[in-house]
N, C-alpha and C positions, 0 to 999 in steps of 0.2 A: 538500420534494422530492417529486416525483410518483413513486409506486411503479411498478416495472417490470411490464408485462404484455405477453407475446409475442402475436403473431397466430397462431402455431401452435407445437406441441411435437412433436418427433420423438424417439421412444424406440427405442434400440437393443434388439434382441430379448433379449439377456442381461440388460438392466437391468430388465426386468419382474420379475425374481426378487428385486430389492432393495427393501427396505421404503421407502427414501427416494423411490423413483419414485412409489409410490402416494401418499405424503404430499405431494409437490410437486404432482402432478396434482389432488389433493383441494383444493388452494388455487387452482386454475385451472379452475373447473368449466365455464366457457363457452368455453374455448379448444380448437380442434380438435386431435386427437391422432392421429398416425400411427406405425406401427412401421416401422423400417428395419433392415436387416441390417448395413450398413456406413455409419458416419457419413461416411466419405470421399466417398461418392457424393453425399450431400446437400450436403456442403461444396463439391464441384466445381460443382454446379448453382448454388449461391449465388454462387460466385466469378465466374461468367460474367455476372452482372448488370452493367449500366452503372455503378451505384453499389453495388458489393457490400458496402461497409462499412455503408451505411445500411440496405440490405435485410437483411443478415445479422443485424443487431442485433434484428430483429423475430422471429427464429427461435431457439427454445430447444431444444437437443439434450441429452437425457439418455442418457449412455453410461457404460460402464465404462472406467477407465484400465487399459490392459493392461500398462503399464510401471511405472517407479519413481515414487513420489509425492514423496519427500524427497530433495533434492539440495543441494549447496553452492551459494551464491549465485555467479553468474558473475563478478561484479566486474570486468567487462571495462574495461580502460583505467585501473584503479586501481593505483597503486604501493603504496598502503597500503590493505588491505581489512580489514573488521572480523570476518571468519570467520563470517558469517551463513549460516543454512540456510533454504531455502524449501520450502514444501509447495504443489504445484500441485493444488488441489482443484477448480479450474474453469479455463476458458480464456475470455478476452475480457471485455468490459465494455459495458454499455448506455449509459454516459456517452459524450460525444462531445468529449473534450478535444482540441483542435486538434493539440497536440504529441505525442499518445500514440504511443509506440513500437510498440504492438501492431498498429497499422495496417500497418506494414511488416515486423514481426517474425514474426507468425503468418500462416500460409498458410490462414487460416480466418476468415471474417467473422462466423460464427454465435457465439452464446453456448453454451458446453458446460459442463454440470455433471456431475461424475463421481459416480456413485451407489454405488460400492462403497466406502463410507466406512469400513466395518469394516476392510477391507484397508488403508486409509490409516493408521488409528490403530494397527493391528497392526505396520505397518512402522515408524512413529515410535517406538513403545514398544520394539521390538526394537533399533533403532539406538541409542537413548538408553541403554537398559539394558545394552547391550554395552560401554559406555564410562562406567562409574559415576564415574570420576575426572575427567570432562570436563563442562563446562557448555555447554548448547546454547541459543542464541537462534534461534528458528524463526519465520519469518513466512509468511503466506498471501497477501501482496499483490503477488507478482511478475507473474503472468500473468492476474490478475483482481483486482477490488476485493474486499477481505476481507468487507465487510458489505453491499454494495449490493443483493445478492439474498437477504439473510439472512431476510427475511420470508417467502420462498418455500422456501429450502433448509433453514433452521434448522441450518446447519452449526455455528454457534457453540454451540448446545446440546449438540452432540456433542464438540466440541474442548475447550472451556473446562474442563468437569469432568475430562476425561482429563488435561489438563496439570496440573490441581491436584494430581494424584497422582504427578506425576513430580518427584522431588527435584532433578534436575540439568538441568531445562529450563524455558524460559519461552516462551510463545506471544505473538507480536505480531500484532494485527489491525490492518491499515493500510487506511484508507478515505477517500473524499471524500464519504461519504454521512452521513445522520443515522439510519440504521437500527440502533438500539441496543436496542430493546425486549426482545429475547431475552436480553440480558446482565443484566437486572435479576434479582437474587435468586440468581444462579448462585454456586456454591461455587468461587471461583477461587483462593483462598488466596495471592493475590499473584503467581500464576504466569501472569497474562495482562496484557500492556500493550496498551491500545487507543490507536492513533496515527492522527493525521489528516495527510494531505497538505494543505498550506495554501499560500496565495499572497496577493499583494495583492488587494484587492477589485476593482481594475480588471482584473486578469488572471482572477480567478474569474468575473467577469461576461462578459468578452469571449472567453476562451479555454477555459474549463472548462465547456463547455456540458452541460446536463442534470444536472450535479453539484449537491450542495446549496450554497447560498450560504455565504460564510464565517461569517456570524452563526449559521446553523443548525448548522454543523460545531462551532462553539465552544459552543453551547448543549448539544449532544450530549456534547462532551468534559466540560463541567462536570457534567453528570448522571452520567457514568461515574465521574468523580472522586468524586462524592458516594456512589457505590456501592462505593468502595474500590479502584477500578482505578487502576493507574499509567497516566499519559498520555504520549504522545510526539507530537512535531510534526516534520514533514518539509517544509522549504522547498525543494522540488525539482519543477520547475526554477525557479530564479531567472531572471527575464527582464529584460534591460536595455532600457529605453525612456525616453523623456523624462518626467521626473517620478517615476522609480522610487524615488528616495531617500525622498521624502515618503510615497509609498504604502506602501512596505515598512516604514518606521518606524511608520506608523499601524497596520499589521497586527500588528507585534510588541507595540505598546502595547495593542491590543485583546485579544490573546491573554492577556496577563498582568493585564489588568483582570478577565477572566472566570475565569482558572485560577490556582489556588494553585501557585506555583513548587515548593513542597515536595513535591508529588505528581507532578512531571514527571520522567520517566526520562531523557529525552534530547531534543535538537533537532538535526536534521541540516540541512546546507546543501549544495546542489548546483546548479551553473550549468547553463543550458540547453545541451543537446547532442543532436545527431541525425545520422543518415546523410544523404548527399546525396539518396538516394532518398526518404527521408521528407520532406525539405524540399520536393521537387517535389510530393509527394503532398498536403502541406498547402496549398501554393499552389493546387492544383487543386480540392481539396475545400472550402477555407476562404479564399476570395480576400480577405476582409477581415482576416484574421489578421495580427498584428504579428510572430508568432514567426519566420517564415523570414528576417526582415530584420535585419541587424546586422553587426558587425565579426567575422566568423568566420574561423577557420583550421582546416586539417585537423589532427586530433589522433590519439590512439590508436585503432586499428582503423578509420581513415579517418573517424571521426566529426568533424563540424564543431563547433567550440567558440568561445566568445568569446576574443579575445586575452587573454593571461595578465594584463596590468595591469587589464583590465576585471573579470575574475573575482576577482582578489585584492582589488580595491576593494570589490566587493559583499560578499565574505566578511568583510572587515575591518569594514565599517560595520555589517553585520548582527550580527556577534559583539558589537560595542561596544553596540549598542542592546539586545541580549538580556541582556548582563552588567550593564547599568545597572539593569534591572528585575528580573532573576533571576540574581544572581551565582553561585549555587550550581549552576545547571543545566548539565549537560554538553553541550557543542556539538562536533559533529564534522563532517567533510567526507565526501562521498560521491563516488566516482569521481574522485579527485584525486591529484596527485603530491606529493612532499615540499615542493617550492618553494611550491605553493599553500598548504600547511599552514603553512609558516614565515611567509610574508608575509601570509596571510589570517587566521590564528588566533594567531600569535606563539608557537606551539609545534608540535612534530612528534613523533608517537609513534616510538619506536625502530624498530618494525617492525609488521607486521600482528598478531603475537601480543600485543604490548604494547597495541595498541588494543583487541583482543579482550578481554584481561584487564581492562582498565579498564571496558569496557561490561558484562562479566559481573558485576563487582563492584557495579554499580548496581542489578541486578535479581536477585541471588542471595542477598539478605539474608533470613533466615528470619523475622525479627521485623518485617517490613514493616508488618503490620497495626498493631503497637503504635506504629511511627513515624508512621503516618498519623493515628492518634488523637491523638498528641502535637502534630501540626500543626493540629489543629482541624477536620479533615475528618470528616464523619460518614457513616455508611452509611444514608443517608436518601433520600427522593425529592426 
């Protein structure tokens, strides 16, 4: 995967006080740097471009987050939610996945990295410590890829050791990249899950532009597993197209050829969904994309989704293929209702708390390091 290099960096005045700003700029010695008072003004300028999404990705903004970092996952449209939390440490992504919701969700085409990282961790520690009887699963992959910019930001070097010291929390880093170098040798104590968004090779090649190819993602996952990290996989979005069964079956087989199922925390499944506005945006920006075409119906929050029988067939077959190769791996659905769970997975959590409890139990076991050793995984290169 080609590393990201912006054509310019804009630094908010207050961010010059943060050590992260100097560190990032030190890794971009030849890139022009300007100071701005308000990121909104630069964002408005970029948004006026004829292709603001392409232009914006070449601009990196370093700014302070003036608001809250840690929030409950929106879970919009999900009748059963896993009670996940998200940390927004950055905004946007330099990958160009055709279906990416950020194209229509964010009013900002630029990449923004928040430099007040000490405030981020102070907030997380305060929230987690205030509820010692509760377990928190917290991810950083909602509004940005967790690791795609890690060679510039080194955010993982800050987050992973902090989470290692939190008894009742686990961090999930979710990515489509292979940027894992900073994870080597970190004292994570089993409190970090490194997850990959994956798809069939055909979708990776045609629709997940600039992201790491599937084989590179799996090589990175195998390396992280060797370093003692738990691994996760997210088949989201599942895309229905002619030949999808063979392609997705092959992807499942490839994953469990490379990865020991004993070290996999979970696998999620979620069918393609998008707003009508995003569908029109994809048609305009990516005229060769297969994503906007299919048998869709309006669902929750006016999102377009495949007809229920199509979704349930995809979930049922995917689950069968996964269980054939990794029967002990926990499989769950994202953004779905009870009927899809019942017909796609043959079981349904009692409610959101039941699903949350099941997932917490997968990653809150203190002797994980011993279990990994018993599985034959080694903390090696």
